[in-house]
C-alpha positions as CSV (number, residue, x, y, z in Angstrom):
1,M,70.2,-6.7,-56.5
2,V,73.2,-8.8,-55.4
3,D,75.2,-8.1,-52.4
4,N,78.8,-8.6,-52.5
5,E,78.9,-9.8,-48.9
6,Q,80.0,-13.3,-48.5
7,M,77.4,-15.9,-46.9
8,K,78.9,-17.4,-43.9
9,L,77.7,-20.5,-42.0
10,K,76.7,-19.5,-38.5
11,G,75.8,-22.9,-37.1
12,T,74.2,-26.2,-37.6
13,L,71.3,-27.8,-35.7
14,K,71.3,-31.5,-35.1
15,G,68.6,-33.4,-33.6
16,H,66.4,-35.2,-36.3
17,G,67.1,-39.1,-36.9
18,N,66.4,-38.8,-40.7
19,W,66.2,-36.2,-43.5
20,V,65.0,-32.7,-42.6
21,T,61.9,-32.0,-44.8
22,Q,61.0,-28.4,-43.8
23,I,61.8,-25.5,-41.7
24,A,59.8,-22.5,-40.5
25,A,60.7,-19.4,-38.6
26,S,58.4,-17.8,-36.0
27,P,57.1,-14.7,-37.4
28,V,57.0,-13.2,-33.8
29,D,60.2,-14.6,-32.1
30,N,63.5,-14.6,-33.9
31,D,64.8,-17.3,-31.7
32,I,62.2,-20.0,-32.4
33,I,62.2,-22.2,-35.4
34,I,60.4,-25.5,-36.3
35,S,61.6,-28.4,-38.5
36,S,59.9,-31.4,-39.8
37,S,61.6,-34.7,-40.7
38,R,61.4,-38.2,-42.2
39,D,61.8,-39.4,-38.6
40,K,58.1,-38.5,-38.1
41,T,58.6,-35.8,-35.9
42,V,58.4,-31.9,-35.6
43,L,61.0,-30.2,-33.4
44,I,60.9,-26.9,-31.9
45,W,64.2,-25.1,-31.6
46,K,65.4,-22.4,-29.4
47,L,68.3,-20.4,-31.1
48,T,71.0,-18.8,-29.1
49,E,74.2,-16.9,-30.5
50,D,77.7,-16.6,-28.7
51,D,80.5,-14.9,-30.5
52,G,78.7,-14.9,-33.9
53,Q,78.0,-18.6,-33.7
54,I,74.3,-19.7,-33.6
55,T,73.6,-22.8,-31.7
56,G,70.2,-24.4,-31.1
57,I,68.6,-26.8,-28.7
58,A,65.6,-29.0,-29.6
59,Q,63.2,-27.8,-26.9
60,K,60.5,-30.2,-27.7
61,A,59.7,-33.0,-30.1
62,L,56.1,-33.3,-31.4
63,H,55.2,-37.0,-31.9
64,G,52.0,-38.4,-33.6
65,H,52.4,-38.8,-37.2
66,G,52.8,-42.5,-38.4
67,H,54.9,-41.8,-41.5
68,F,57.3,-39.1,-42.8
69,V,56.4,-35.4,-42.0
70,S,56.7,-33.6,-45.4
71,D,55.8,-30.1,-44.5
72,V,55.3,-27.7,-41.5
73,V,54.3,-24.1,-41.2
74,M,53.7,-21.7,-38.3
75,S,50.7,-19.6,-37.6
76,S,51.2,-15.9,-38.0
77,D,50.7,-15.4,-34.3
78,G,53.7,-17.9,-33.5
79,Q,51.2,-20.0,-31.3
80,F,50.5,-23.1,-33.5
81,A,52.2,-25.3,-36.1
82,L,50.5,-27.2,-38.8
83,S,52.2,-30.4,-40.2
84,G,51.3,-32.6,-43.2
85,S,52.6,-36.2,-43.5
86,W,52.8,-39.4,-45.6
87,D,50.4,-40.9,-43.0
88,K,47.6,-39.0,-45.0
89,T,46.9,-36.5,-42.1
90,L,47.5,-33.0,-41.1
91,R,47.9,-32.0,-37.4
92,L,47.4,-28.8,-35.6
93,W,49.9,-28.3,-32.7
94,D,49.9,-26.0,-29.8
95,L,53.5,-25.0,-29.6
96,K,53.6,-23.9,-26.0
97,A,51.9,-27.0,-24.6
98,A,53.5,-29.3,-27.4
99,V,50.4,-31.2,-28.0
100,C,48.3,-31.9,-31.0
101,T,45.1,-30.0,-30.7
102,R,43.4,-31.4,-34.0
103,K,44.1,-34.3,-36.6
104,F,42.6,-33.6,-40.1
105,A,42.1,-36.9,-41.9
106,D,40.4,-36.8,-45.3
107,H,43.2,-37.2,-47.9
108,Q,43.5,-40.6,-49.7
109,N,47.3,-40.4,-50.0
110,D,50.5,-38.5,-48.7
111,V,50.1,-35.0,-47.5
112,L,52.7,-33.0,-49.4
113,S,52.0,-29.3,-48.5
114,V,50.2,-27.4,-45.9
115,A,49.3,-23.5,-45.1
116,F,47.5,-21.2,-42.9
117,S,45.4,-18.5,-44.3
118,P,46.8,-15.0,-43.2
119,D,44.1,-14.9,-40.4
120,N,44.8,-18.4,-39.2
121,R,41.1,-19.3,-39.7
122,Q,41.5,-21.6,-42.5
123,I,44.0,-24.2,-43.5
124,V,44.9,-25.5,-46.9
125,S,46.4,-28.8,-47.9
126,G,47.9,-30.5,-50.9
127,S,48.3,-34.2,-51.4
128,R,49.6,-36.8,-53.8
129,D,45.8,-37.9,-54.2
130,K,45.7,-35.0,-56.7
131,T,43.4,-32.8,-54.4
132,I,43.6,-29.5,-52.6
133,K,41.5,-29.3,-49.4
134,L,40.3,-26.2,-47.5
135,W,39.6,-26.9,-44.0
136,N,38.5,-24.9,-40.9
137,T,40.4,-25.1,-37.7
138,L,38.0,-27.5,-36.3
139,A,39.4,-30.2,-38.8
140,V,36.2,-30.1,-40.9
141,C,37.0,-30.2,-44.7
142,K,35.0,-27.5,-46.3
143,Y,36.0,-27.8,-49.9
144,T,37.8,-30.2,-52.1
145,I,39.5,-29.0,-55.3
146,T,40.3,-31.9,-57.8
């Protein structure tokens, strides 16, 4: 069903130095989003609303990837982010501490997509190397699908 209400721009977030490749909203905090970019970073944003306008301040920048960050997702508890990059790696980030807790390195080409399982115990990644990999959260690749 289509609603007749007009879509209106509420605000624009600026902070990345290159194209934004993905955004993810926190499942537990409506004021937090994360974004990935071709500037090799993931930004954690705190949103505020004033007179109907949404503004956001980049609270923290997550650095560590050596190439474009192509995808980012947030865990179902909102505590972790998972990013995939053209540097052939995935990184698991503790959002509160803003540090990388795990680096996943087994792909032979750019990582294009990442996902958490609903219980956050497993991680899936897809790559330009034509594989899908299933990982545990200790960065051990359990299965490769070709």
